[in-house]
C-alpha positions as CSV (number, residue, x, y, z in Angstrom):
1,M,128.2,142.3,110.1
2,S,129.1,142.2,106.5
3,R,126.5,141.9,103.8
4,T,127.5,138.3,102.8
5,N,126.4,137.1,106.3
6,R,123.0,138.5,106.4
7,R,119.9,136.5,105.6
8,N,117.8,137.5,102.8
9,H,114.6,137.7,104.6
10,R,112.4,138.2,101.2
11,A,113.6,134.9,100.1
12,T,112.9,133.3,103.2
13,A,109.4,134.9,103.3
14,D,108.7,133.3,100.0
15,R,109.8,129.8,100.9
16,E,107.6,129.9,104.0
17,R,104.7,131.2,102.7
18,R,101.4,130.1,104.5
19,V,98.0,129.7,102.6
20,S,94.6,129.9,104.4
21,V,91.6,128.8,102.6
22,R,88.2,129.6,104.0
23,G,85.0,128.2,102.7
24,I,82.0,130.1,101.6
25,R,78.9,129.0,103.3
26,R,76.1,128.3,100.7
27,D,72.5,127.2,101.2
28,T,72.9,124.2,98.9
29,P,75.9,122.8,97.6
30,D,76.4,122.9,93.9
31,F,76.2,119.5,93.1
32,R,76.9,119.7,89.6
33,K,80.1,121.0,90.0
34,L,80.7,118.4,92.7
35,G,79.7,115.6,90.5
36,R,82.0,117.0,87.5
37,T,85.0,117.0,90.1
38,L,84.0,113.4,91.3
39,L,83.9,112.1,87.5
40,E,87.3,113.8,87.0
41,L,88.9,112.2,90.1
42,A,87.5,108.8,89.1
43,R,88.9,109.3,85.6
44,A,92.3,110.3,86.7
45,D,92.4,107.2,89.3
46,A,91.4,104.6,86.2
47,E,94.0,106.2,84.0
48,A,96.6,105.8,86.7
49,R,95.6,102.2,87.3
50,A,95.5,101.4,83.7
51,Q,99.0,102.9,83.2
52,A,100.2,101.1,86.2
53,Q,98.7,97.8,85.0
54,A,100.3,98.3,81.4
55,Q,103.6,98.9,83.0
56,A,103.6,95.8,85.2
57,Q,102.5,93.7,82.1
58,R,105.6,95.1,80.0
59,E,108.2,94.4,82.5
60,P,108.0,90.7,82.9
61,D,107.8,90.7,79.0
62,A,110.9,92.8,78.7
63,A,112.7,90.4,81.3
64,R,112.0,87.7,79.1
65,D,113.1,89.4,76.0
66,R,116.5,89.8,77.8
67,G,116.7,86.2,78.7
68,E,116.2,86.8,82.5
69,E,114.4,84.2,84.5
70,A,111.3,85.2,86.6
71,D,111.5,84.9,90.2
72,D,108.3,82.6,90.3
73,A,110.4,80.0,88.6
74,A,112.6,79.3,91.5
């Protein structure tokens, strides 16, 4: 078999990498770390919602500026 028809096993191994995560059992959870993570997730969610709302408000304004009718007017 020629070299051009062989598979590159090293590249295949990189693409099919498997990750295993194991938890460390502790006596008490780190509530401070959990709280910070929860706050950061809440901030990210609020920011994403605000951006989506701002985008939704801009789209009808842009359609009106171009002279297009809104779908609700029908």
